[in-house]
LOVO-877526 format. One record per residue (C-alpha): residue in three letters; residue number from 1; x, y, z. Coordinates in nm, 3 decimals, decimal comma. Each point is the difference from the previous one (the first is absolute). Example, Ala and Ser with C-alpha at 12.3 -4.5 7.8 and 13.67 -1.06 7.14 Angstrom:
residuo|num|east|north|up
ALA|1|1,230|-0,450|0,780
SER|2|0,137|0,344|-0,066
END
This chain:
residuo|num|east|north|up
MET|1|-1,418|0,368|-0,408
GLU|2|0,157|0,290|0,227
LEU|3|0,376|-0,022|0,008
GLU|4|0,040|0,254|0,306
GLN|5|-0,247|-0,283|0,237
ILE|6|0,264|-0,246|-0,155
TRP|7|0,277|0,216|0,135
ASN|8|-0,171|0,091|0,342
SER|9|-0,059|-0,414|0,041
PHE|10|0,311|-0,103|-0,067
ILE|11|0,173|0,244|0,227
HIS|12|-0,242|-0,047|0,304
TYR|13|0,090|-0,418|-0,058
LEU|14|0,420|0,121|0,020
ALA|15|-0,046|0,226|0,278
LYS|16|-0,152|-0,274|0,207
GLU|17|0,291|-0,190|-0,023
GLU|18|0,195|-0,058|0,308
GLY|19|0,284|0,185|-0,007
VAL|20|-0,104|0,288|-0,228
HIS|21|-0,041|0,325|0,142
LYS|22|-0,110|0,207|-0,293
VAL|23|-0,088|-0,062|-0,390
TRP|24|-0,058|0,247|-0,248
HIS|25|0,031|0,060|-0,391
LYS|26|0,033|0,296|-0,232
LYS|27|0,084|0,035|-0,391
ILE|28|0,329|0,160|-0,059
ALA|29|-0,002|0,108|-0,396
GLY|30|-0,281|-0,188|-0,046
LEU|31|0,141|-0,327|0,165
PRO|32|-0,181|-0,155|0,289
PHE|33|0,262|-0,064|0,300
LEU|34|-0,078|-0,216|0,364
TYR|35|0,155|0,147|0,271
ILE|36|0,024|-0,240|0,313
GLN|37|0,078|0,140|0,322
HIS|38|0,131|-0,346|0,243
SER|39|0,190|-0,103|0,268
GLU|40|0,392|0,032|-0,070
ASP|41|0,117|-0,314|-0,118
SER|42|-0,327|-0,186|0,082
PHE|43|-0,047|-0,090|-0,395
SER|44|0,237|-0,049|-0,296
SER|45|-0,111|0,110|-0,373
ASP|46|-0,118|-0,375|-0,052
SER|47|-0,232|-0,011|0,281
LEU|48|-0,174|0,317|-0,072
SER|49|-0,015|-0,048|-0,366
HIS|50|-0,217|-0,360|0,143
LEU|51|-0,212|0,217|0,185
ILE|52|-0,080|0,247|-0,244
LYS|53|-0,061|-0,287|-0,245
LYS|54|-0,253|-0,141|0,272
ALA|55|-0,162|0,338|0,042
SER|56|-0,042|0,030|-0,366
ALA|57|-0,175|-0,305|-0,032
LYS|58|-0,259|0,078|0,284
SER|59|-0,076|0,342|-0,157
MET|60|0,002|-0,109|-0,343
ARG|61|-0,263|-0,317|0,059
GLY|62|-0,314|-0,030|-0,227
LYS|63|0,171|0,278|-0,235
ARG|64|0,196|-0,035|-0,347
LEU|65|0,283|0,136|0,128
HIS|66|0,377|-0,028|0,030
SER|67|0,278|0,120|0,182
ILE|68|0,384|0,076|-0,019
THR|69|0,246|0,071|0,255
ILE|70|0,352|0,124|-0,026
PHE|71|0,242|0,063|0,300
VAL|72|0,154|0,351|-0,008
ARG|73|0,190|0,049|0,318
LYS|74|0,027|-0,051|0,380
GLU|75|0,088|0,274|0,237
THR|76|-0,010|-0,060|0,386
GLY|77|-0,331|-0,087|0,036
LEU|78|-0,166|0,070|-0,316
SER|79|-0,001|-0,227|-0,289
VAL|80|-0,125|0,165|-0,330
PHE|81|-0,161|-0,186|-0,315
ARG|82|-0,155|0,068|-0,324
HIS|83|-0,316|-0,180|-0,020
ARG|84|-0,242|0,000|-0,227
PHE|85|-0,368|-0,114|-0,067
TYR|86|-0,120|-0,063|-0,378
VAL|87|-0,249|-0,169|-0,232
PRO|88|0,186|-0,254|-0,196
GLN|89|-0,072|0,060|-0,371
GLN|90|-0,220|-0,253|-0,191
LYS|91|-0,108|-0,019|-0,365
MET|92|-0,333|0,169|0,012
PHE|93|-0,083|-0,053|-0,391
CYS|94|0,034|-0,254|-0,304
CYS|95|0,264|0,189|-0,216
GLY|96|-0,055|-0,294|-0,285
ASN|97|0,383|-0,151|-0,008
LEU|98|-0,099|-0,339|0,227
CYS|99|0,235|0,085|0,282
ASP|100|0,079|-0,262|0,280
ASP|101|-0,174|0,254|0,272
CYS|102|-0,251|0,088|-0,241
ILE|103|-0,357|0,106|0,213
LEU|104|-0,187|-0,276|-0,258
TYR|105|0,187|-0,283|0,208
ARG|106|-0,065|0,146|0,350
ASN|107|-0,253|-0,200|0,212
ASP|108|-0,084|0,257|0,280
GLY|109|-0,324|-0,183|0,084
END
């Protein structure tokens, strides 16, 4: 699974939305930030969060990924979010303590 491909499809889906002019992401201090340039006053932070969630779901379809989005700031026609794709952590082996989430109890098939 190539994370850069997922980011590219995610940005492509967001850029196709009406009222969105430009979308880009960059890492600052190891944290991925998402920049969305849009029509002035056409989107609230909640409606943009919904668009981000929808585009994330499309780009992650069929993959074992999750995403998290945190609103950072809004300027005139520009909104900034911290957005991250991540692989959920799951136990990969049995430690012998018979935990509730033990891999021996999982039914994957």
